[in-house]
C-alpha positions as CSV (number, residue, x, y, z in Angstrom):
1,M,16.4,15.6,0.7
2,S,19.0,15.8,-1.8
3,A,20.3,19.2,-2.4
4,E,20.9,18.2,-6.0
5,S,17.2,17.8,-6.8
6,G,16.2,21.1,-5.4
7,V,13.4,19.4,-3.2
8,M,13.5,20.1,0.4
9,R,11.3,19.7,3.6
10,A,9.2,22.7,4.4
11,G,10.0,24.3,7.8
12,R,7.4,26.0,10.1
13,E,8.7,29.2,9.0
14,Q,7.7,28.9,5.6
15,L,4.0,28.0,6.8
16,P,2.9,31.3,5.7
17,R,4.1,30.7,2.0
18,L,2.5,27.3,2.0
19,I,-0.9,28.6,3.0
20,E,-0.6,31.5,0.4
21,N,0.4,29.2,-2.4
22,W,-2.5,26.8,-1.4
23,N,-4.9,29.8,-1.4
24,L,-3.8,31.1,-4.6
25,V,-4.0,27.8,-6.7
26,F,-6.8,25.8,-4.9
27,G,-8.9,29.0,-3.6
28,D,-9.8,27.4,-0.2
29,S,-10.0,30.1,2.6
30,V,-6.8,30.8,4.7
31,E,-8.9,29.4,7.8
32,E,-9.6,26.3,6.0
33,I,-5.9,25.8,4.9
34,R,-4.6,26.8,8.5
35,R,-7.0,24.0,10.0
36,F,-5.4,21.5,7.8
37,Y,-1.9,22.3,8.7
38,D,-2.6,22.6,12.5
39,A,-4.1,19.1,12.1
40,F,-1.2,17.3,10.3
41,W,1.9,19.6,10.7
42,E,3.5,17.4,13.5
43,E,2.8,14.0,11.8
44,G,3.0,14.9,8.0
45,V,5.9,15.4,5.8
46,F,5.7,18.6,3.5
47,L,7.9,18.7,0.6
48,C,8.7,21.8,-1.8
49,I,10.7,23.5,-4.3
50,C,11.9,26.9,-4.0
51,S,12.8,29.5,-6.7
52,G,14.1,33.1,-5.8
53,G,14.1,32.0,-2.1
54,E,10.4,31.4,-2.0
55,I,8.3,28.0,-2.4
56,V,6.8,27.7,-5.8
57,S,5.8,23.8,-5.7
58,Q,4.7,21.8,-2.8
59,L,2.8,18.7,-1.7
60,A,2.0,17.1,1.4
61,L,2.5,13.4,2.5
62,L,0.0,12.2,5.4
63,P,0.6,8.9,7.2
64,A,-1.8,5.8,6.9
65,V,-1.6,2.2,7.3
66,Y,-2.8,-0.3,4.5
67,R,-4.6,-3.3,5.8
68,F,-3.1,-6.3,3.9
69,A,-5.1,-9.5,5.0
70,E,-4.1,-10.2,8.3
71,K,-1.2,-7.9,8.5
72,T,-0.8,-4.0,8.1
73,V,2.0,-2.0,6.3
74,P,2.8,1.8,6.7
75,A,1.6,3.8,3.9
76,W,1.7,7.5,2.9
77,Y,-1.1,9.7,1.2
78,L,0.2,12.2,-1.4
79,Y,-2.1,15.3,-1.1
80,A,-2.4,19.0,-2.1
81,A,0.2,19.0,-4.9
82,L,0.6,22.0,-6.5
83,T,2.7,24.7,-8.4
84,R,2.2,28.4,-8.6
85,P,1.4,29.7,-12.2
86,E,4.8,31.3,-12.6
87,G,6.6,28.0,-11.7
88,R,4.7,25.8,-14.3
89,G,6.2,24.2,-17.4
90,R,9.5,23.5,-15.7
91,G,8.9,19.9,-14.6
92,L,8.9,21.0,-10.8
93,M,5.9,18.8,-10.0
94,G,7.7,15.8,-11.6
95,E,10.6,16.4,-9.3
96,L,8.5,16.6,-6.3
97,V,6.5,13.5,-7.1
98,T,9.7,11.6,-7.7
99,A,11.1,12.8,-4.5
100,A,8.1,11.6,-2.6
101,V,8.3,8.1,-4.0
102,R,11.9,7.8,-2.9
103,Q,11.0,9.5,0.6
104,V,8.4,7.1,1.2
105,R,10.7,4.1,0.6
106,D,13.4,5.9,2.8
107,M,11.0,6.2,5.7
108,G,10.4,2.4,5.6
109,A,7.0,2.4,3.8
110,P,6.3,0.3,0.9
111,L,3.3,2.0,-0.3
112,L,2.2,5.6,-1.5
113,F,-1.3,6.6,-2.8
114,T,-3.0,9.7,-3.9
115,L,-6.2,10.7,-5.4
116,P,-5.9,12.7,-8.6
117,A,-7.8,16.1,-8.5
118,S,-9.2,15.4,-12.2
119,A,-9.6,12.5,-14.5
120,G,-6.7,13.9,-16.7
121,L,-4.3,13.6,-13.9
122,Y,-4.5,9.9,-13.7
123,G,-2.3,9.6,-16.8
124,Y,0.1,12.1,-15.4
125,Y,0.6,10.2,-12.1
126,A,1.2,7.1,-14.1
127,R,4.3,8.4,-15.5
128,F,5.7,8.1,-11.9
129,G,4.7,4.5,-11.4
130,F,1.0,4.9,-9.9
131,A,-1.6,2.7,-11.1
132,T,-5.5,2.9,-10.7
133,A,-6.1,0.8,-7.6
134,F,-9.2,2.2,-5.9
135,F,-12.6,2.5,-7.1
136,R,-16.2,3.6,-5.8
137,E,-19.7,3.6,-7.0
138,R,-21.2,6.7,-8.5
139,G,-24.0,8.3,-6.5
140,A,-24.4,9.8,-3.2
141,S,-22.7,8.1,-0.2
142,A,-24.5,7.6,3.2
143,A,-22.5,8.7,6.0
144,W,-22.9,6.7,9.3
145,P,-22.7,8.8,12.4
146,A,-19.5,6.9,14.2
147,G,-16.6,7.5,16.3
148,Y,-13.0,6.6,15.4
149,E,-13.6,3.0,17.3
150,A,-16.3,2.2,15.1
151,Y,-14.6,3.2,12.0
152,R,-11.6,1.0,13.2
153,R,-13.7,-1.9,13.9
154,Q,-15.5,-1.6,10.4
155,M,-12.0,-1.5,8.7
156,E,-10.9,-4.5,10.5
157,R,-13.7,-6.4,8.5
158,E,-12.2,-5.2,5.2
159,P,-9.2,-7.6,4.1
160,Y,-7.5,-5.0,1.8
161,C,-7.9,-1.3,2.6
162,V,-6.4,2.1,3.8
163,V,-7.0,2.7,7.5
164,W,-6.3,6.0,8.9
165,G,-5.1,7.2,12.3
166,E,-7.7,9.1,14.8
167,R,-6.2,12.4,13.9
168,H,-7.1,12.1,10.4
169,F,-10.4,10.5,11.1
170,S,-11.4,13.4,13.3
171,Y,-10.3,15.9,10.7
172,A,-11.7,14.1,7.5
173,A,-15.0,12.8,8.8
174,G,-16.1,15.2,11.3
175,G,-17.8,12.4,13.3
176,G,-19.0,10.3,10.4
177,F,-17.7,8.3,7.5
178,S,-19.1,6.4,4.5
179,P,-18.3,2.6,5.2
180,P,-17.9,-0.1,2.5
181,G,-21.0,-1.2,0.9
182,C,-23.2,1.7,1.9
183,R,-23.3,3.6,-1.4
184,A,-25.7,3.1,-4.2
185,V,-24.6,0.4,-6.5
186,H,-23.6,1.7,-9.9
187,E,-20.7,1.1,-12.2
188,P,-17.6,1.9,-10.4
189,E,-15.5,4.9,-11.1
190,P,-11.7,5.3,-10.3
191,Y,-11.1,6.7,-6.9
192,G,-7.5,6.8,-6.2
193,M,-4.1,5.5,-7.4
194,A,-1.4,3.6,-5.7
195,R,2.4,3.5,-6.1
196,I,4.4,0.4,-4.7
197,C,7.7,1.9,-3.4
198,D,9.0,-1.4,-2.1
199,V,7.9,-4.6,-3.9
200,A,9.9,-7.0,-1.9
201,G,8.4,-5.3,1.4
202,L,5.1,-5.5,0.3
203,L,5.3,-9.1,-0.8
204,R,6.6,-9.8,2.9
205,A,3.0,-8.9,3.9
206,L,1.5,-11.6,1.9
207,P,-0.2,-14.4,4.0
208,E,2.2,-17.4,4.4
209,E,0.0,-19.7,2.1
210,Q,0.7,-17.0,-0.8
211,A,4.2,-16.1,-0.3
212,A,5.7,-19.2,-2.2
213,G,4.7,-18.6,-5.7
214,A,6.3,-18.9,-9.2
215,Q,9.2,-16.8,-10.1
216,T,7.8,-13.6,-11.9
217,A,9.8,-10.7,-13.5
218,V,8.5,-7.2,-12.6
219,S,9.6,-4.4,-14.8
220,G,9.0,-0.8,-15.6
221,D,10.0,1.2,-12.3
222,E,12.3,4.1,-13.4
223,I,12.5,5.6,-9.9
224,I,13.3,2.7,-7.5
225,L,15.4,0.3,-9.4
226,E,15.2,-2.4,-6.8
227,N,11.6,-3.0,-7.6
228,N,12.6,-4.3,-11.1
229,G,13.8,-8.0,-10.8
230,V,12.5,-11.4,-10.4
231,F,10.0,-12.2,-7.5
232,R,8.0,-15.1,-6.3
233,L,4.3,-14.2,-6.9
234,P,1.1,-16.3,-6.5
235,C,0.0,-15.2,-10.2
236,G,2.1,-18.0,-11.4
237,G,5.1,-16.9,-13.5
238,E,3.4,-14.3,-15.6
239,N,5.7,-11.4,-16.2
240,L,4.3,-7.9,-15.0
241,T,4.9,-4.3,-15.3
242,L,4.9,-2.4,-11.8
243,G,1.4,-0.8,-12.9
244,E,-0.1,-4.2,-13.8
245,L,1.3,-5.7,-10.4
246,T,0.0,-2.9,-8.2
247,P,-3.9,-3.5,-8.2
248,R,-3.3,-7.3,-8.2
249,L,-0.8,-7.2,-5.2
250,L,-2.9,-4.8,-3.1
251,A,-6.0,-7.0,-3.6
252,G,-3.9,-10.0,-2.6
253,F,-4.1,-11.5,-5.9
254,G,-7.8,-12.2,-5.2
255,G,-11.0,-11.1,-6.8
256,G,-11.8,-8.2,-4.5
257,R,-11.1,-4.5,-4.8
258,P,-8.8,-2.5,-2.4
259,Y,-11.0,-0.1,-0.4
260,A,-10.1,3.7,0.5
261,D,-12.2,6.4,1.8
262,L,-11.7,9.8,3.7
263,L,-9.4,11.1,1.0
264,L,-10.0,14.9,1.8
265,E,-11.7,15.6,-1.5
């Protein structure tokens, strides 16, 4: 990460401080937090900002893929974003989220997504180019007992969805998961936001019959300037902001809804 931004990748020697901060802010037990880092340290990316030589703000990026019709694209999940009480009000989380968006693009992934911890945070993340893209029905979910292969086969039947690797599934599901369509049907509520980090890269994953559309101006990305410009989109020449484009593109410009689950609530 750039030294100018103050954002860096946390090293293993800083793990005790990461755990301490998580325990302080979220209140989870040290054992639970250590289990998370044991599960994801090797494949995750952990960004932080230090003050006085100690981490005061941090977040985790966890790898996933997004099933985009017949293709899949790499994606990352932004999770466990926090700032210690003494570091708040200084814009540190904004620096971290901005750095995460750029980091994901630099890692060759066109998509970043997150589940805000409260309804009030949806507006906060929208300031950084995130848009509400995932929904779920209110009410209790029915968990199917299933191993990873059953989960993977189920996700193969979903045209537009987040798909996790076996490590994440084992950690999050504990042997069961809530597949699409198994919930009681009520009015859907927001269940996550997505942030396109590479518009052109995500468009390349569209099916061939949709790839050649009308020229459309996309605007509003203040972090990744390359995402502002004219692209060929199936929506037919309608100018869009990045936030307007996101849910439509993730659904392949069809009438369905993108699906996500196992978001470590």
